[in-house]
N, C-alpha and C positions, 0 to 999 in steps of 0.2 A: 834899462828902465823896466823892461818886462821881468827880468830876473829879480830886481829889487822888489817889485810888486808881489811876485810869487812868494818871496821870502817873508814879506809883511803878512800876507794872507795865511801862510803856514804858521808863522809865529802867533798870530791871533787865534787860529784854530787850536793850537796847543795850549794857550792860556785859557781859552773857553772850556777845553776838556778838563783842565785841572780845577777850574773854578766850579764846574758842575759835578766833579768827582768827589765823593765823600771819603774815599780811601786813598787820597793822594799823600805823598810823602813830604810835601812841601812844608807842612806844619801850619799852625794858625798864625794869623797876623796879630802880634801883640800891640800894635800901634792904634787899634781901633778905640776911639774914646767912648763909644756907646755900643752896648750889646743888642743887636737886633735878633729877631727870631731865627733867621737863616744861620747866623753865626753860632747861636746857641745850639741849634739842631745839628749842625756839622760837628761841633765840639762834643756833644753828647754821643753822636754816632761814632766818632773816632774812639771815644773812651769805651763804649760798649763793645765795639769790634776788637779793640786791643785787649780788653779784659777777657772776652770770649776766646781769643787766640791763645792767651797765656794759660787759661783754664784748660783748654783742649790739649795744649802741648804738655801740660803736667799730667793729664790723664794718660796721654800716649806714652810718656816716659815711664809712668807707674806700670802700665800694662807690659811694656817692653821688659822692664826689670823683673816683673812677676814671671812672665813666660821664660825669660832667660834662666832664672833660678830654678824653676820647675824642670826645665830641660836638663840643667846640670844635675839635678837630683835623679832624674831618670837615667842619665848616662852613668852616674856613680852606682846606682842600685841595680843596674843591669848585670853586673858581675859581682859575685861575692868574693870573699877573701881568697878562696882557693883558686879563683880564676874561672870557675865553671859558670856557664850561662845559666842564670836563674829564671829567665823568662820562658 
């Protein structure tokens, strides 16, 4: 009996955590017939965070590619055709 009660309490705590969290991965409930303010705020927050994450990831990839190409240019320009160090 005590084990079952602890299980229910833990299950309820997990449910409350995901209800209060704007960054959960459970998705939105499409079965809601009316849009209330909390649902709309949660949806807009998820869209904003997702968009910012994609934008930041693209910037990081661009910077990585830029640094990689500049590093390869430095490595190739370090030696001239004769093999002597030009730096």
